[in-house]
DOLO-675470 format. One line per field, with one value per residue: residue number from 1; residue in one letter; y, z, x of N, C-alpha, C in turn. Coordinates in steps of 0.05 Angstrom, whole numbers, always signed. Atoms other than C-alpha are relative to their C-alpha. Layout:
k <- c(NUM, ...)
r <- c(a, ...)
nY <- c(Y, ...)
nZ <- c(Z, ...)
nX <- c(X, ...)
caY <- c(Y, ...)
caZ <- c(Z, ...)
caX <- c(X, ...)
cY <- c(Y, ...)
cZ <- c(Z, ...)
cX <- c(X, ...)
***
This chain:
k <- c(1, 2, 3, 4, 5, 6, 7, 8, 9, 10, 11, 12, 13, 14, 15, 16, 17, 18, 19, 20, 21, 22, 23, 24, 25, 26, 27, 28, 29, 30, 31, 32, 33, 34, 35, 36, 37, 38, 39, 40, 41, 42, 43, 44, 45, 46, 47, 48, 49, 50, 51, 52, 53, 54, 55, 56, 57, 58, 59, 60, 61, 62, 63, 64, 65, 66, 67, 68, 69, 70, 71, 72, 73, 74, 75, 76, 77, 78, 79, 80, 81, 82, 83, 84, 85, 86, 87, 88, 89, 90, 91, 92, 93, 94, 95, 96, 97, 98, 99, 100, 101, 102, 103, 104, 105, 106, 107, 108, 109, 110, 111, 112, 113, 114, 115, 116, 117, 118, 119, 120, 121, 122, 123, 124, 125, 126, 127, 128, 129, 130, 131, 132, 133, 134, 135, 136, 137, 138, 139, 140, 141, 142, 143, 144, 145, 146, 147, 148, 149, 150, 151, 152, 153, 154, 155, 156, 157, 158, 159, 160, 161, 162, 163, 164, 165, 166, 167, 168, 169, 170, 171, 172, 173, 174, 175, 176, 177, 178, 179, 180, 181, 182, 183, 184, 185, 186, 187, 188, 189, 190, 191, 192, 193, 194, 195, 196, 197, 198, 199, 200, 201, 202, 203, 204, 205, 206, 207, 208, 209, 210, 211, 212, 213, 214, 215)
r <- c(m, r, i, a, s, l, k, i, a, a, l, v, v, f, v, a, a, a, l, a, v, v, p, v, a, s, a, n, s, i, t, f, n, l, s, s, n, n, l, g, i, s, g, s, i, g, t, v, t, i, a, d, a, g, s, n, q, v, n, v, t, i, s, m, n, a, g, f, s, v, k, l, n, g, g, d, i, a, f, n, g, p, s, g, l, t, l, s, s, v, s, n, l, t, a, s, m, t, a, g, g, s, f, s, g, l, d, f, q, h, l, k, t, s, q, n, i, s, e, f, g, t, f, a, f, d, f, t, n, c, q, g, q, g, g, g, v, v, s, a, d, k, v, t, f, t, l, t, a, s, g, l, s, a, s, q, f, t, g, v, a, l, h, f, c, t, a, s, g, s, n, c, g, p, n, t, g, f, a, s, s, s, p, e, v, v, p, e, p, g, s, l, g, l, m, g, t, g, l, v, g, i, g, s, l, i, r, r, r, i, l, s, k, t, a)
nY <- c(-5, +13, +29, +5, -4, +23, +23, -4, +5, +29, +12, -6, +18, +28, +2, -1, +26, +21, -5, +11, +28, +2, +7, -20, +8, +5, +27, +5, -6, -3, -19, +2, -26, +6, -17, +13, +3, +7, -23, -18, -23, -1, -6, +17, -7, +4, +20, +22, +8, +24, +1, +20, -9, +20, +28, +8, -22, -24, -22, -11, -28, -11, -29, -9, -27, -18, +5, +28, +13, +29, +8, +19, +17, +12, -3, +23, -4, +26, +3, +23, +4, +16, +24, +6, -21, +6, -24, -5, -10, -29, -12, -28, -14, -28, -18, -28, -20, -22, -24, +6, +23, +25, +23, +24, +24, +8, +27, +8, +20, +25, +3, +17, +10, -4, -20, -15, -28, -12, -8, +5, +29, +15, -4, +24, -6, -24, -6, -16, -11, -9, -8, -9, -28, -14, -2, -19, +2, +22, +0, -13, -9, +16, +24, +16, +25, +20, +27, +20, +27, +15, -7, -23, -23, -21, +6, +20, -12, -7, -16, -9, -13, -8, -14, -28, -19, -24, -23, +5, -1, +23, +3, +16, -14, +9, +25, +18, +16, +16, -9, +19, -10, +15, -9, -15, +13, -16, +17, +14, -5, +18, -11, -25, +8, +8, -26, -11, +14, -11, -27, +2, +7, -25, -20, +10, -4, -29, -8, +10, -15, -27, +1, +7, -24, -20, +11)
nZ <- c(+15, +26, -4, -5, +26, +17, -11, +7, +28, +5, -10, +19, +22, -8, -3, +27, +13, -14, +9, +27, -2, -6, +24, +11, -5, +23, +9, +24, +23, +26, +17, +29, +13, +26, +19, +26, +10, +29, +15, +7, -18, -15, -28, -17, -1, -28, -16, -14, -25, -13, -28, -19, -19, -21, +9, +25, +10, +9, +11, +26, +4, +26, +0, +27, +3, +13, +27, +5, -20, +3, +12, -17, +18, +21, -5, -10, -18, +2, -17, +2, -24, -21, +7, -17, +0, +11, +0, -27, -13, -1, -18, -5, +26, +1, +22, -7, +19, -13, -2, -19, +6, -4, -2, -13, +4, +28, +4, +27, +11, +10, -4, +20, -11, +19, +19, +13, -1, +24, -1, -26, -5, -13, -29, -12, -12, +12, -11, +22, +0, -26, +0, -25, -3, +8, +28, +14, -10, +14, -7, -26, -3, -20, -6, -21, -9, -15, +11, -21, +9, -18, +3, +18, -10, +20, +13, +22, +24, +19, +24, +1, +23, -2, +22, -9, +18, +4, -13, -28, -9, +3, +27, +15, +19, +28, +6, -22, +6, -22, -11, -18, -7, -19, -27, -15, -26, -25, -19, -21, -27, -7, +13, -14, -26, +6, +5, -26, -15, +9, -10, -29, -1, +7, -22, -23, +6, -3, -29, -13, +9, -11, -29, -4, +5, -20, -27)
nX <- c(+24, -3, +4, +29, +15, -6, +15, +28, +3, -3, +24, +22, -4, +7, +30, +12, -4, +17, +28, +4, +6, +29, +16, +19, +29, +15, -1, -15, +16, -13, +14, -6, +3, +12, -14, +1, +28, +2, +11, -22, -1, -26, +3, +17, +28, +10, -13, +15, -16, +10, -12, +9, +20, +4, -5, +13, +17, -15, +17, -7, +9, -6, +3, -6, -8, +18, +5, +4, +16, +3, +25, +15, +17, -15, -28, -16, -22, -14, -23, -18, -15, +14, +16, +23, +20, +25, +17, +7, -23, +2, +19, -4, -7, +12, -10, +5, -8, -14, +17, +22, +17, -13, +19, -11, +17, -1, -10, -9, +18, -13, -28, -14, -24, -22, +10, -20, +6, -11, -28, -13, -2, +21, +3, +12, +27, +10, +26, +12, +26, +9, +28, +12, -1, +23, +5, -17, -28, -13, -28, -6, -28, -12, +15, -13, +13, -16, -1, -6, -5, -19, -28, -3, -16, -6, -25, +5, +10, -21, +9, +28, +9, +27, +14, +2, +14, -15, +12, +5, +27, +18, +11, -19, -15, +3, -15, -8, -24, -10, -25, -14, -27, -15, +4, -20, +3, -4, -16, +15, -12, -23, -24, -7, -12, -28, -15, -2, -21, -25, -4, -7, -28, -15, +3, -16, -28, -6, +1, -25, -24, +1, -5, -28, -16, +5, -4)
caY <- c(+596, +569, +498, +503, +528, +472, +421, +450, +449, +376, +359, +393, +353, +288, +301, +320, +256, +215, +246, +221, +150, +162, +127, +174, +176, +175, +109, +77, +102, +106, +161, +155, +219, +216, +245, +197, +198, +177, +247, +278, +325, +348, +351, +318, +313, +291, +240, +173, +161, +93, +90, +35, +42, -17, -93, -116, -47, +13, +81, +107, +182, +208, +283, +314, +378, +439, +427, +352, +304, +230, +200, +165, +139, +90, +104, +58, +57, +2, -27, -74, -106, -130, -195, -219, -156, -164, -117, -123, -101, -28, +13, +86, +108, +184, +236, +311, +374, +430, +483, +448, +386, +316, +247, +187, +116, +106, +39, +9, -32, -80, -107, -135, -180, -170, -108, -76, -1, +40, +48, +25, -51, -101, -86, -141, -105, -53, -23, +8, +52, +89, +100, +134, +207, +260, +270, +302, +287, +245, +265, +290, +327, +281, +208, +168, +97, +39, -28, -89, -157, -210, -185, -121, -64, -1, -28, -81, -32, -25, +12, +51, +76, +115, +144, +220, +280, +344, +391, +401, +390, +345, +353, +316, +362, +353, +295, +235, +193, +147, +165, +126, +134, +102, +106, +156, +119, +156, +130, +80, +91, +32, +66, +133, +97, +67, +137, +161, +108, +133, +204, +183, +151, +215, +258, +214, +218, +294, +300, +257, +296, +364, +342, +311, +377, +417, +370)
caZ <- c(+717, +651, +679, +703, +635, +599, +646, +634, +559, +562, +603, +553, +496, +535, +552, +480, +455, +507, +486, +416, +441, +463, +411, +366, +382, +311, +276, +224, +156, +82, +33, -42, -80, -142, -190, -249, -291, -360, -381, -388, -329, -297, -223, -165, -165, -92, -40, -11, +61, +93, +169, +220, +262, +307, +302, +231, +211, +171, +155, +83, +69, -1, -7, -76, -96, -121, -188, -180, -144, -133, -179, -137, -183, -229, -199, -177, -118, -125, -82, -88, -31, +21, +21, +46, +29, +15, +2, +75, +94, +83, +138, +157, +84, +78, +24, +32, -10, +7, -7, +41, +45, +68, +66, +111, +111, +39, +8, -52, -97, -124, -111, -167, -144, -206, -248, -300, -288, -351, -359, -288, -293, -254, -183, -135, -102, -138, -99, -149, -155, -89, -73, -20, -28, -43, -110, -162, -123, -167, -139, -76, -56, +3, +15, +78, +100, +142, +117, +163, +147, +183, +194, +154, +164, +127, +111, +65, +14, -48, -98, -106, -164, -170, -218, -215, -244, -272, -227, -152, -115, -130, -205, -231, -289, -364, -362, -320, -316, -272, -227, -188, -155, -116, -40, +5, +70, +137, +187, +236, +311, +314, +264, +300, +365, +333, +310, +381, +411, +366, +388, +461, +447, +414, +470, +523, +486, +480, +554, +574, +532, +557, +630, +621, +594, +651, +708)
caX <- c(+887, +914, +916, +844, +820, +855, +824, +755, +766, +788, +726, +680, +711, +702, +629, +613, +643, +606, +540, +552, +545, +472, +426, +387, +313, +290, +275, +319, +298, +314, +296, +288, +297, +252, +302, +289, +225, +201, +177, +246, +236, +301, +311, +274, +198, +194, +216, +193, +216, +207, +218, +215, +152, +158, +162, +146, +122, +145, +114, +115, +114, +111, +123, +119, +154, +117, +86, +77, +29, +17, -35, -88, -144, -110, -42, +15, +62, +114, +168, +228, +266, +215, +177, +110, +70, -4, -62, -80, -10, -31, -64, -73, -72, -82, -75, -68, -60, -11, -64, -112, -156, -139, -172, -161, -187, -167, -149, -113, -159, -107, -37, +7, +63, +104, +96, +139, +142, +157, +234, +248, +242, +200, +176, +157, +98, +56, -2, -52, -114, -123, -196, -239, -222, -273, -306, -261, -197, -151, -83, -48, +15, +28, +10, +25, +10, +36, +59, +59, +90, +131, +202, +190, +241, +260, +329, +298, +273, +318, +274, +209, +170, +105, +55, +57, +20, +50, +12, +5, -59, -119, -130, -69, -50, -41, +9, +25, +88, +129, +186, +239, +306, +362, +359, +395, +406, +398, +451, +423, +431, +479, +525, +521, +537, +600, +621, +608, +653, +709, +698, +701, +769, +794, +767, +801, +868, +864, +846, +906, +955, +930, +932, +1002, +1029, +1000, +1018)
cY <- c(-14, -30, -6, +2, -23, -25, +1, -6, -30, -14, +4, -18, -28, -4, +0, -26, -21, +2, -12, -30, -5, -7, +22, -9, -7, -28, -2, +6, +2, +18, -3, +27, -6, +18, -12, -3, -5, +22, +20, +25, +0, +6, -20, +8, -5, -22, -21, -8, -23, -2, -22, +11, -18, -28, -6, +22, +24, +21, +10, +27, +8, +30, +10, +30, +17, -6, -30, -12, -30, -6, -21, -19, -11, +1, -24, +12, -26, -1, -25, -3, -17, -25, -2, +21, -10, +25, +8, +10, +31, +9, +30, +16, +26, +14, +28, +18, +23, +25, -6, -23, -26, -21, -23, -24, -9, -29, -4, -23, -26, +1, -20, -9, -2, +18, +15, +30, +14, +12, -7, -30, -11, +5, -23, +5, +28, +4, +20, +10, +6, +12, +9, +29, +13, +2, +21, +0, -24, +0, +15, +7, -18, -25, -15, -25, -18, -26, -19, -27, -12, +8, +24, +22, +18, -8, -20, +12, +9, +17, +7, +13, +9, +15, +29, +18, +26, +25, -6, -2, -26, -5, -12, +17, -13, -25, -17, -17, -16, +11, -21, +11, -21, +11, +18, -8, +20, -17, -11, +7, -16, +12, +26, -7, -8, +24, +13, -12, +10, +28, -1, -7, +24, +20, -8, +5, +29, +9, -9, +17, +28, -1, -8, +24, +20, -9, +12)
cZ <- c(-27, +2, +3, -26, -18, +9, -7, -30, -6, +9, -20, -25, +6, +2, -27, -15, +13, -9, -27, +0, +5, -26, -8, +3, -24, -10, -23, -25, -25, -17, -29, -12, -29, -22, -28, -8, -30, -16, -7, +17, +16, +29, +15, -1, +28, +13, +11, +23, +12, +26, +16, +19, +22, -12, -25, -14, -8, -8, -26, -3, -27, -1, -28, +1, -14, -30, -7, +22, -5, -12, +18, -16, -23, +2, +11, +20, +4, +16, -8, +26, +21, -10, +17, -1, -13, -1, +28, +17, +5, +21, +2, -26, -1, -23, +7, -21, +15, +4, +19, -9, +4, +2, +12, -5, -28, -3, -29, -9, -9, +9, -22, +13, -19, -22, -12, +0, -22, +5, +25, +7, +15, +30, +13, +12, -11, +10, -20, +8, +28, -2, +27, +5, -12, -31, -15, +7, -12, +6, +26, +2, +20, +5, +21, +5, +15, -13, +22, -13, +18, -7, -16, +15, -23, -16, -23, -27, -18, -23, +3, -27, +4, -24, +10, -20, -2, +9, +29, +5, -8, -28, -19, -20, -28, -6, +25, -9, +24, +8, +19, +7, +17, +28, +11, +29, +22, +19, +22, +27, +7, -12, +13, +27, -3, -4, +27, +17, -10, +10, +29, +2, -6, +22, +23, -6, +1, +29, +13, -8, +12, +30, +5, -3, +22, +28, +12)
cX <- c(+1, -5, -29, -16, +4, -15, -30, -5, +1, -26, -24, +2, -9, -30, -13, +3, -17, -29, -6, -6, -30, -15, -18, -28, -14, +4, +19, -17, +17, -17, +7, -7, -9, +11, +0, -29, +1, -12, +22, +2, +25, -5, -18, -29, -11, +17, -19, +17, -14, +14, -11, -20, -6, +5, -16, -15, +17, -21, +12, -10, +10, -6, +9, +8, -21, -2, -5, -18, +0, -27, -14, -18, +17, +30, +13, +20, +14, +24, +16, +15, -14, -13, -25, -21, -26, -17, -8, +23, -3, -21, +6, +7, -14, +13, -6, +11, +13, -19, -24, -17, +16, -22, +14, -18, -1, +10, +9, -20, +13, +30, +10, +26, +23, -10, +23, -8, +17, +29, +15, +2, -24, +2, -16, -28, -9, -30, -14, -29, -11, -28, -9, +1, -25, -4, +18, +30, +14, +31, +4, +29, +16, -16, +16, -15, +21, -1, +8, +4, +21, +28, +6, +17, +7, +26, -3, -6, +24, -9, -30, -5, -29, -10, -5, -14, +17, -14, -4, -30, -16, -9, +20, +16, -2, +14, +5, +23, +7, +27, +12, +26, +15, -3, +23, -4, +6, +15, -18, +13, +24, +26, +8, +13, +29, +17, +5, +21, +28, +6, +8, +30, +18, +0, +17, +30, +7, +1, +26, +24, +0, +8, +30, +18, -2, +5, +25)
***
């Protein structure tokens, strides 16, 4: 009975390790935690996640924490790292409020290909002045859009900055400022697969040792 139990345990370890080799279904992505700003606010005000969406394409998701929102009218969303972005690179631009209400089919009015963002340096691509939302809506708690350019991938992005408001929802609040942060990289499927290969090796070694002791 003891031998059988040990064999089953060894098999379980081996199978679990093998499953780790299976590629993760989610796309490669990188997340920027907006923990730096020029208003002296402590803590994070939100995140910007950039994820591969297919060949030459990434999805951008900006999610603001409670008490903050993305400035739309007159606002900026800037990037460093990628190349070849144009105003027409943007599609599926939407904005939504946590309390309810969303707008799709929006567009940026301008693109600056070299813009100094207060306290955070120069950014290669700065999309500005989002338009198309309903009357009186000047900010949003969440903004999403797709970027398309030749060879574009999430791993190319090295920095983001955006214009934010000090209130949730659509009315911006009493103050506005700029926020940025360093990226927090989500492991790619290739890296996870490499880790899984190592686990398979460990699982095989444990299995052989257990079986040799019970033979």
